[in-house]
TORKOL-4160 file (C-alpha; in steps of 0.2 Angstrom, whole numbers, padded with zeros to 4 digits, m for minus):
342
<pt num="1" X="0214" Y="0039" Z="m0061"/>
<pt num="2" X="0220" Y="0042" Z="m0078"/>
<pt num="3" X="0220" Y="0060" Z="m0083"/>
<pt num="4" X="0211" Y="0055" Z="m0097"/>
<pt num="5" X="0195" Y="0049" Z="m0088"/>
<pt num="6" X="0197" Y="0064" Z="m0075"/>
<pt num="7" X="0196" Y="0073" Z="m0089"/>
<pt num="8" X="0183" Y="0066" Z="m0096"/>
<pt num="9" X="0171" Y="0066" Z="m0078"/>
<pt num="10" X="0175" Y="0085" Z="m0076"/>
<pt num="11" X="0168" Y="0087" Z="m0095"/>
<pt num="12" X="0152" Y="0078" Z="m0090"/>
<pt num="13" X="0151" Y="0086" Z="m0074"/>
<pt num="14" X="0153" Y="0103" Z="m0085"/>
<pt num="15" X="0138" Y="0100" Z="m0094"/>
<pt num="16" X="0129" Y="0097" Z="m0080"/>
<pt num="17" X="0134" Y="0112" Z="m0070"/>
<pt num="18" X="0132" Y="0123" Z="m0084"/>
<pt num="19" X="0111" Y="0116" Z="m0085"/>
<pt num="20" X="0110" Y="0117" Z="m0067"/>
<pt num="21" X="0120" Y="0132" Z="m0063"/>
<pt num="22" X="0123" Y="0145" Z="m0076"/>
<pt num="23" X="0104" Y="0149" Z="m0082"/>
<pt num="24" X="0095" Y="0153" Z="m0063"/>
<pt num="25" X="0082" Y="0139" Z="m0067"/>
<pt num="26" X="0065" Y="0139" Z="m0058"/>
<pt num="27" X="0061" Y="0129" Z="m0046"/>
<pt num="28" X="0046" Y="0127" Z="m0038"/>
<pt num="29" X="0044" Y="0144" Z="m0037"/>
<pt num="30" X="0063" Y="0147" Z="m0030"/>
<pt num="31" X="0076" Y="0153" Z="m0041"/>
<pt num="32" X="0091" Y="0143" Z="m0040"/>
<pt num="33" X="0105" Y="0157" Z="m0042"/>
<pt num="34" X="0114" Y="0153" Z="m0028"/>
<pt num="35" X="0118" Y="0136" Z="m0031"/>
<pt num="36" X="0136" Y="0133" Z="m0031"/>
<pt num="37" X="0143" Y="0137" Z="m0051"/>
<pt num="38" X="0152" Y="0125" Z="m0060"/>
<pt num="39" X="0169" Y="0132" Z="m0056"/>
<pt num="40" X="0167" Y="0126" Z="m0040"/>
<pt num="41" X="0161" Y="0110" Z="m0045"/>
<pt num="42" X="0174" Y="0106" Z="m0054"/>
<pt num="43" X="0186" Y="0114" Z="m0043"/>
<pt num="44" X="0182" Y="0104" Z="m0028"/>
<pt num="45" X="0179" Y="0086" Z="m0038"/>
<pt num="46" X="0199" Y="0091" Z="m0045"/>
<pt num="47" X="0205" Y="0094" Z="m0027"/>
<pt num="48" X="0195" Y="0079" Z="m0018"/>
<pt num="49" X="0204" Y="0069" Z="m0034"/>
<pt num="50" X="0221" Y="0077" Z="m0033"/>
<pt num="51" X="0219" Y="0071" Z="m0013"/>
<pt num="52" X="0216" Y="0054" Z="m0014"/>
<pt num="53" X="0223" Y="0051" Z="m0031"/>
<pt num="54" X="0225" Y="0034" Z="m0037"/>
<pt num="55" X="0215" Y="0026" Z="m0023"/>
<pt num="56" X="0199" Y="0015" Z="m0028"/>
<pt num="57" X="0187" Y="0023" Z="m0018"/>
<pt num="58" X="0190" Y="0041" Z="m0024"/>
<pt num="59" X="0187" Y="0033" Z="m0041"/>
<pt num="60" X="0171" Y="0027" Z="m0035"/>
<pt num="61" X="0168" Y="0046" Z="m0026"/>
<pt num="62" X="0170" Y="0053" Z="m0039"/>
<pt num="63" X="0158" Y="0042" Z="m0051"/>
<pt num="64" X="0145" Y="0044" Z="m0040"/>
<pt num="65" X="0145" Y="0060" Z="m0038"/>
<pt num="66" X="0143" Y="0064" Z="m0055"/>
<pt num="67" X="0130" Y="0050" Z="m0057"/>
<pt num="68" X="0120" Y="0059" Z="m0044"/>
<pt num="69" X="0123" Y="0077" Z="m0055"/>
<pt num="70" X="0117" Y="0069" Z="m0069"/>
<pt num="71" X="0103" Y="0060" Z="m0063"/>
<pt num="72" X="0096" Y="0072" Z="m0050"/>
<pt num="73" X="0105" Y="0090" Z="m0050"/>
<pt num="74" X="0092" Y="0098" Z="m0060"/>
<pt num="75" X="0080" Y="0096" Z="m0045"/>
<pt num="76" X="0090" Y="0096" Z="m0031"/>
<pt num="77" X="0079" Y="0108" Z="m0021"/>
<pt num="78" X="0066" Y="0097" Z="m0021"/>
<pt num="79" X="0063" Y="0086" Z="m0007"/>
<pt num="80" X="0055" Y="0072" Z="m0019"/>
<pt num="81" X="0070" Y="0073" Z="m0028"/>
<pt num="82" X="0082" Y="0071" Z="m0012"/>
<pt num="83" X="0070" Y="0056" Z="m0008"/>
<pt num="84" X="0075" Y="0047" Z="m0023"/>
<pt num="85" X="0094" Y="0046" Z="m0017"/>
<pt num="86" X="0086" Y="0034" Z="m0002"/>
<pt num="87" X="0087" Y="0021" Z="m0017"/>
<pt num="88" X="0104" Y="0025" Z="m0021"/>
<pt num="89" X="0110" Y="0022" Z="m0004"/>
<pt num="90" X="0102" Y="0005" Z="m0003"/>
<pt num="91" X="0111" Y="0000" Z="m0018"/>
<pt num="92" X="0127" Y="0005" Z="m0013"/>
<pt num="93" X="0125" Y="m0004" Z="0004"/>
<pt num="94" X="0121" Y="m0019" Z="m0005"/>
<pt num="95" X="0136" Y="m0019" Z="m0019"/>
<pt num="96" X="0150" Y="m0012" Z="m0004"/>
<pt num="97" X="0140" Y="m0018" Z="0013"/>
<pt num="98" X="0133" Y="m0009" Z="0029"/>
<pt num="99" X="0149" Y="0000" Z="0033"/>
<pt num="100" X="0158" Y="0005" Z="0016"/>
<pt num="101" X="0139" Y="0009" Z="0009"/>
<pt num="102" X="0132" Y="0023" Z="0019"/>
<pt num="103" X="0150" Y="0032" Z="0019"/>
<pt num="104" X="0152" Y="0030" Z="m0001"/>
<pt num="105" X="0135" Y="0040" Z="m0001"/>
<pt num="106" X="0140" Y="0055" Z="0012"/>
<pt num="107" X="0155" Y="0055" Z="0003"/>
<pt num="108" X="0147" Y="0057" Z="m0015"/>
<pt num="109" X="0133" Y="0069" Z="m0008"/>
<pt num="110" X="0144" Y="0080" Z="0000"/>
<pt num="111" X="0153" Y="0080" Z="m0015"/>
<pt num="112" X="0143" Y="0082" Z="m0028"/>
<pt num="113" X="0128" Y="0094" Z="m0017"/>
<pt num="114" X="0138" Y="0102" Z="m0007"/>
<pt num="115" X="0127" Y="0117" Z="m0002"/>
<pt num="116" X="0116" Y="0105" Z="0002"/>
<pt num="117" X="0123" Y="0091" Z="0011"/>
<pt num="118" X="0116" Y="0093" Z="0027"/>
<pt num="119" X="0098" Y="0096" Z="0021"/>
<pt num="120" X="0098" Y="0079" Z="0011"/>
<pt num="121" X="0108" Y="0068" Z="0024"/>
<pt num="122" X="0095" Y="0074" Z="0038"/>
<pt num="123" X="0080" Y="0068" Z="0027"/>
<pt num="124" X="0090" Y="0051" Z="0022"/>
<pt num="125" X="0090" Y="0050" Z="0041"/>
<pt num="126" X="0070" Y="0052" Z="0043"/>
<pt num="127" X="0068" Y="0042" Z="0027"/>
<pt num="128" X="0078" Y="0027" Z="0038"/>
<pt num="129" X="0066" Y="0031" Z="0053"/>
<pt num="130" X="0051" Y="0030" Z="0044"/>
<pt num="131" X="0056" Y="0014" Z="0036"/>
<pt num="132" X="0061" Y="0006" Z="0052"/>
<pt num="133" X="0044" Y="0010" Z="0059"/>
<pt num="134" X="0036" Y="0001" Z="0042"/>
<pt num="135" X="0046" Y="m0014" Z="0046"/>
<pt num="136" X="0043" Y="m0013" Z="0064"/>
<pt num="137" X="0024" Y="m0010" Z="0063"/>
<pt num="138" X="0020" Y="m0021" Z="0047"/>
<pt num="139" X="0008" Y="m0035" Z="0056"/>
<pt num="140" X="m0002" Y="m0022" Z="0062"/>
<pt num="141" X="m0003" Y="m0013" Z="0046"/>
<pt num="142" X="m0008" Y="m0028" Z="0036"/>
<pt num="143" X="m0023" Y="m0033" Z="0050"/>
<pt num="144" X="m0028" Y="m0014" Z="0048"/>
<pt num="145" X="m0043" Y="m0011" Z="0037"/>
<pt num="146" X="m0036" Y="m0002" Z="0022"/>
<pt num="147" X="m0042" Y="0015" Z="0026"/>
<pt num="148" X="m0037" Y="0016" Z="0043"/>
<pt num="149" X="m0019" Y="0007" Z="0035"/>
<pt num="150" X="m0018" Y="0022" Z="0024"/>
<pt num="151" X="m0023" Y="0034" Z="0040"/>
<pt num="152" X="m0008" Y="0027" Z="0051"/>
<pt num="153" X="0005" Y="0028" Z="0037"/>
<pt num="154" X="m0002" Y="0046" Z="0033"/>
<pt num="155" X="0001" Y="0051" Z="0048"/>
<pt num="156" X="0018" Y="0045" Z="0052"/>
<pt num="157" X="0025" Y="0054" Z="0037"/>
<pt num="158" X="0017" Y="0069" Z="0042"/>
<pt num="159" X="0026" Y="0068" Z="0058"/>
<pt num="160" X="0042" Y="0065" Z="0050"/>
<pt num="161" X="0042" Y="0077" Z="0036"/>
<pt num="162" X="0028" Y="0090" Z="0039"/>
<pt num="163" X="0020" Y="0097" Z="0022"/>
<pt num="164" X="0035" Y="0089" Z="0011"/>
<pt num="165" X="0027" Y="0072" Z="0013"/>
<pt num="166" X="0014" Y="0079" Z="0001"/>
<pt num="167" X="0029" Y="0083" Z="m0012"/>
<pt num="168" X="0040" Y="0067" Z="m0007"/>
<pt num="169" X="0025" Y="0055" Z="m0008"/>
<pt num="170" X="0016" Y="0064" Z="m0025"/>
<pt num="171" X="0023" Y="0051" Z="m0038"/>
<pt num="172" X="0019" Y="0037" Z="m0024"/>
<pt num="173" X="0000" Y="0044" Z="m0022"/>
<pt num="174" X="m0003" Y="0045" Z="m0044"/>
<pt num="175" X="0003" Y="0030" Z="m0043"/>
<pt num="176" X="m0008" Y="0023" Z="m0029"/>
<pt num="177" X="m0024" Y="0030" Z="m0039"/>
<pt num="178" X="m0019" Y="0020" Z="m0057"/>
<pt num="179" X="m0016" Y="0005" Z="m0048"/>
<pt num="180" X="m0033" Y="0006" Z="m0040"/>
<pt num="181" X="m0041" Y="0012" Z="m0056"/>
<pt num="182" X="m0033" Y="m0006" Z="m0063"/>
<pt num="183" X="m0040" Y="m0018" Z="m0049"/>
<pt num="184" X="m0054" Y="m0008" Z="m0050"/>
<pt num="185" X="m0055" Y="m0014" Z="m0069"/>
<pt num="186" X="m0050" Y="m0032" Z="m0065"/>
<pt num="187" X="m0064" Y="m0032" Z="m0053"/>
<pt num="188" X="m0076" Y="m0028" Z="m0063"/>
<pt num="189" X="m0072" Y="m0041" Z="m0076"/>
<pt num="190" X="m0070" Y="m0055" Z="m0062"/>
<pt num="191" X="m0088" Y="m0050" Z="m0054"/>
<pt num="192" X="m0097" Y="m0053" Z="m0071"/>
<pt num="193" X="m0087" Y="m0069" Z="m0076"/>
<pt num="194" X="m0101" Y="m0084" Z="m0070"/>
<pt num="195" X="m0092" Y="m0094" Z="m0086"/>
<pt num="196" X="m0076" Y="m0099" Z="m0075"/>
<pt num="197" X="m0074" Y="m0109" Z="m0060"/>
<pt num="198" X="m0072" Y="m0101" Z="m0041"/>
<pt num="199" X="m0054" Y="m0106" Z="m0043"/>
<pt num="200" X="m0050" Y="m0099" Z="m0058"/>
<pt num="201" X="m0056" Y="m0085" Z="m0051"/>
<pt num="202" X="m0048" Y="m0086" Z="m0037"/>
<pt num="203" X="m0033" Y="m0087" Z="m0047"/>
<pt num="204" X="m0038" Y="m0073" Z="m0058"/>
<pt num="205" X="m0039" Y="m0062" Z="m0041"/>
<pt num="206" X="m0022" Y="m0067" Z="m0035"/>
<pt num="207" X="m0015" Y="m0063" Z="m0053"/>
<pt num="208" X="m0022" Y="m0046" Z="m0054"/>
<pt num="209" X="m0015" Y="m0042" Z="m0038"/>
<pt num="210" X="0002" Y="m0049" Z="m0043"/>
<pt num="211" X="0002" Y="m0039" Z="m0059"/>
<pt num="212" X="m0005" Y="m0022" Z="m0051"/>
<pt num="213" X="0007" Y="m0022" Z="m0035"/>
<pt num="214" X="0021" Y="m0032" Z="m0039"/>
<pt num="215" X="0030" Y="m0038" Z="m0023"/>
<pt num="216" X="0032" Y="m0022" Z="m0016"/>
<pt num="217" X="0025" Y="m0016" Z="0002"/>
<pt num="218" X="0008" Y="m0011" Z="m0006"/>
<pt num="219" X="0009" Y="m0032" Z="m0009"/>
<pt num="220" X="0014" Y="m0036" Z="0009"/>
<pt num="221" X="0001" Y="m0028" Z="0015"/>
<pt num="222" X="m0013" Y="m0036" Z="0006"/>
<pt num="223" X="m0019" Y="m0050" Z="0017"/>
<pt num="224" X="m0027" Y="m0068" Z="0016"/>
<pt num="225" X="m0043" Y="m0059" Z="0023"/>
<pt num="226" X="m0043" Y="m0042" Z="0012"/>
<pt num="227" X="m0041" Y="m0056" Z="m0004"/>
<pt num="228" X="m0055" Y="m0069" Z="0005"/>
<pt num="229" X="m0066" Y="m0053" Z="0008"/>
<pt num="230" X="m0064" Y="m0046" Z="m0010"/>
<pt num="231" X="m0065" Y="m0065" Z="m0017"/>
<pt num="232" X="m0082" Y="m0067" Z="m0007"/>
<pt num="233" X="m0090" Y="m0052" Z="m0012"/>
<pt num="234" X="m0090" Y="m0057" Z="m0032"/>
<pt num="235" X="m0106" Y="m0058" Z="m0039"/>
<pt num="236" X="m0100" Y="m0073" Z="m0050"/>
<pt num="237" X="m0091" Y="m0080" Z="m0034"/>
<pt num="238" X="m0107" Y="m0078" Z="m0026"/>
<pt num="239" X="m0122" Y="m0086" Z="m0038"/>
<pt num="240" X="m0111" Y="m0102" Z="m0039"/>
<pt num="241" X="m0110" Y="m0103" Z="m0022"/>
<pt num="242" X="m0128" Y="m0102" Z="m0019"/>
<pt num="243" X="m0130" Y="m0116" Z="m0033"/>
<pt num="244" X="m0122" Y="m0128" Z="m0022"/>
<pt num="245" X="m0126" Y="m0139" Z="m0008"/>
<pt num="246" X="m0122" Y="m0131" Z="0011"/>
<pt num="247" X="m0109" Y="m0146" Z="0013"/>
<pt num="248" X="m0101" Y="m0144" Z="m0002"/>
<pt num="249" X="m0102" Y="m0127" Z="m0002"/>
<pt num="250" X="m0092" Y="m0126" Z="0013"/>
<pt num="251" X="m0080" Y="m0136" Z="0009"/>
<pt num="252" X="m0078" Y="m0126" Z="m0008"/>
<pt num="253" X="m0074" Y="m0109" Z="0002"/>
<pt num="254" X="m0063" Y="m0119" Z="0014"/>
<pt num="255" X="m0051" Y="m0123" Z="m0003"/>
<pt num="256" X="m0053" Y="m0107" Z="m0008"/>
<pt num="257" X="m0045" Y="m0099" Z="0009"/>
<pt num="258" X="m0032" Y="m0112" Z="0008"/>
<pt num="259" X="m0031" Y="m0105" Z="m0010"/>
<pt num="260" X="m0027" Y="m0086" Z="m0005"/>
<pt num="261" X="m0015" Y="m0092" Z="0008"/>
<pt num="262" X="m0026" Y="m0095" Z="0026"/>
<pt num="263" X="m0018" Y="m0106" Z="0036"/>
<pt num="264" X="m0024" Y="m0123" Z="0041"/>
<pt num="265" X="m0030" Y="m0115" Z="0059"/>
<pt num="266" X="m0038" Y="m0102" Z="0051"/>
<pt num="267" X="m0049" Y="m0110" Z="0038"/>
<pt num="268" X="m0055" Y="m0121" Z="0053"/>
<pt num="269" X="m0057" Y="m0107" Z="0062"/>
<pt num="270" X="m0065" Y="m0097" Z="0048"/>
<pt num="271" X="m0076" Y="m0112" Z="0044"/>
<pt num="272" X="m0080" Y="m0112" Z="0063"/>
<pt num="273" X="m0088" Y="m0096" Z="0061"/>
<pt num="274" X="m0097" Y="m0099" Z="0044"/>
<pt num="275" X="m0106" Y="m0112" Z="0053"/>
<pt num="276" X="m0112" Y="m0100" Z="0067"/>
<pt num="277" X="m0118" Y="m0088" Z="0055"/>
<pt num="278" X="m0129" Y="m0100" Z="0044"/>
<pt num="279" X="m0139" Y="m0104" Z="0061"/>
<pt num="280" X="m0139" Y="m0085" Z="0063"/>
<pt num="281" X="m0148" Y="m0082" Z="0044"/>
<pt num="282" X="m0158" Y="m0099" Z="0046"/>
<pt num="283" X="m0165" Y="m0092" Z="0063"/>
<pt num="284" X="m0167" Y="m0074" Z="0056"/>
<pt num="285" X="m0177" Y="m0082" Z="0038"/>
<pt num="286" X="m0188" Y="m0093" Z="0050"/>
<pt num="287" X="m0192" Y="m0075" Z="0060"/>
<pt num="288" X="m0196" Y="m0065" Z="0045"/>
<pt num="289" X="m0209" Y="m0078" Z="0038"/>
<pt num="290" X="m0216" Y="m0081" Z="0055"/>
<pt num="291" X="m0216" Y="m0061" Z="0056"/>
<pt num="292" X="m0222" Y="m0062" Z="0037"/>
<pt num="293" X="m0240" Y="m0073" Z="0044"/>
<pt num="294" X="m0242" Y="m0060" Z="0060"/>
<pt num="295" X="m0243" Y="m0045" Z="0049"/>
<pt num="296" X="m0258" Y="m0053" Z="0039"/>
<pt num="297" X="m0265" Y="m0060" Z="0056"/>
<pt num="298" X="m0268" Y="m0046" Z="0065"/>
<pt num="299" X="m0270" Y="m0027" Z="0067"/>
<pt num="300" X="m0259" Y="m0015" Z="0073"/>
<pt num="301" X="m0267" Y="m0013" Z="0090"/>
<pt num="302" X="m0262" Y="m0033" Z="0094"/>
<pt num="303" X="m0247" Y="m0034" Z="0081"/>
<pt num="304" X="m0234" Y="m0027" Z="0091"/>
<pt num="305" X="m0237" Y="m0037" Z="0105"/>
<pt num="306" X="m0235" Y="m0054" Z="0094"/>
<pt num="307" X="m0220" Y="m0046" Z="0087"/>
<pt num="308" X="m0212" Y="m0043" Z="0103"/>
<pt num="309" X="m0215" Y="m0062" Z="0109"/>
<pt num="310" X="m0209" Y="m0067" Z="0092"/>
<pt num="311" X="m0192" Y="m0057" Z="0094"/>
<pt num="312" X="m0189" Y="m0066" Z="0110"/>
<pt num="313" X="m0191" Y="m0082" Z="0105"/>
<pt num="314" X="m0180" Y="m0080" Z="0090"/>
<pt num="315" X="m0167" Y="m0067" Z="0097"/>
<pt num="316" X="m0166" Y="m0068" Z="0114"/>
<pt num="317" X="m0157" Y="m0056" Z="0123"/>
<pt num="318" X="m0154" Y="m0046" Z="0104"/>
<pt num="319" X="m0174" Y="m0043" Z="0103"/>
<pt num="320" X="m0173" Y="m0027" Z="0109"/>
<pt num="321" X="m0160" Y="m0023" Z="0096"/>
<pt num="322" X="m0168" Y="m0031" Z="0081"/>
<pt num="323" X="m0184" Y="m0021" Z="0087"/>
<pt num="324" X="m0176" Y="m0004" Z="0085"/>
<pt num="325" X="m0171" Y="m0009" Z="0070"/>
<pt num="326" X="m0185" Y="m0011" Z="0062"/>
<pt num="327" X="m0191" Y="0005" Z="0070"/>
<pt num="328" X="m0181" Y="0012" Z="0057"/>
<pt num="329" X="m0187" Y="0001" Z="0043"/>
<pt num="330" X="m0169" Y="m0011" Z="0045"/>
<pt num="331" X="m0174" Y="m0028" Z="0044"/>
<pt num="332" X="m0156" Y="m0036" Z="0044"/>
<pt num="333" X="m0162" Y="m0053" Z="0033"/>
<pt num="334" X="m0166" Y="m0043" Z="0020"/>
<pt num="335" X="m0150" Y="m0039" Z="0016"/>
<pt num="336" X="m0141" Y="m0051" Z="0001"/>
<pt num="337" X="m0134" Y="m0067" Z="0011"/>
<pt num="338" X="m0115" Y="m0068" Z="0007"/>
<pt num="339" X="m0109" Y="m0083" Z="0008"/>
<pt num="340" X="m0091" Y="m0081" Z="0017"/>
<pt num="341" X="m0093" Y="m0066" Z="0022"/>
<pt num="342" X="m0109" Y="m0064" Z="0034"/>
C-alpha cells in the first residue's frame, strides 16, 4: 500500500473516530465514553499495516475495517447493528471463498472494533446456527400455518438471542407489517375484481406476492397451498366458480391449482377431496331441506324424534355431532360454500 493511500485511509478512519469516540455518544441509554479513542484506532491500523506492508490481504483488511467503521461504527453497541455485519461476511464468502472470506471478515472486525470483537463474532456464530436451523426446517416451516410458523421462528430466535432477538429483528417486524398491509390492499382489490378472469386473478395474486415479498425467505415459505387458500377465499373467484357447471368448475379449479404451483399428483389428490366435499354438501343440503319440512310438520314433542332419525339417515356415525352442533345453534350447511376450500 502506498503512503498516499494509507494516509487517505487514516484520514477516513480519523473522521469516523471523531464522530464515534470523541463526544461520548448516548446509544440506547448507555454512554460509550469507554470506546477506543481515535488515536488508538489509528495506531492499530498503522501497526497492522506495518506488519504486513505490501501484502494484498492487508490492504483489503484495512479497506474493510474502514468501511465497517464508516457504516456501523456509530451504533456498533447495538445487537441489530452487529447483526448487519452478517451480510458483510456472506458477501466476503461469495467473493473470496469459504475459507478466505471468514478470515478476512474476522481480521477486519478485530481491526475496526477490537473492544467488541468477541461479542460480534459470538453473535455471528449464533446467526449462523439460526440460518442453518432455518435451512434444515424450511420444508416443515413452509407447511405450517402462518401463525404457527411465526411462533416457531420466534421461539428459536429467543432461544439463541434472548431479549436481543426483539432488537435484532425490529426492522424486520416493521417491514413485515408494511408488507402485510400491502398484501391486504392487494387482496381487497382482487376480492372485488369481478371483471377479470379467474386466470388473471391468479396471475395478479402471484404478481402481488412477488412484488411484496421478492425472493426472500418469507416468499419461499409461502406454499402453493397458502396461495390456493387465498385465491379460493376471494369473493370474486367464488362468484365466478358458482356460475359454472359442476364439471367445468372442477376443471377450472384444477387449472388454477396448476398455475399456482401444485404438482400434478397434488392436483389429482385435491380433486378427489373436492368431490368428497361436493358429496358431503349435497347430502347436507338435502338434510337441511328435509329438516325444514319436519319443523313445519311436527310439534316439539315429536320433532326431536323425527330429527334424530333424519340425522342418522344422512350422517350415520356423525349424527350425534350434528345434533350437538344444532343444540348450540350451529348449522354447518348454512355456512357459505367455498369451492376449492370446504
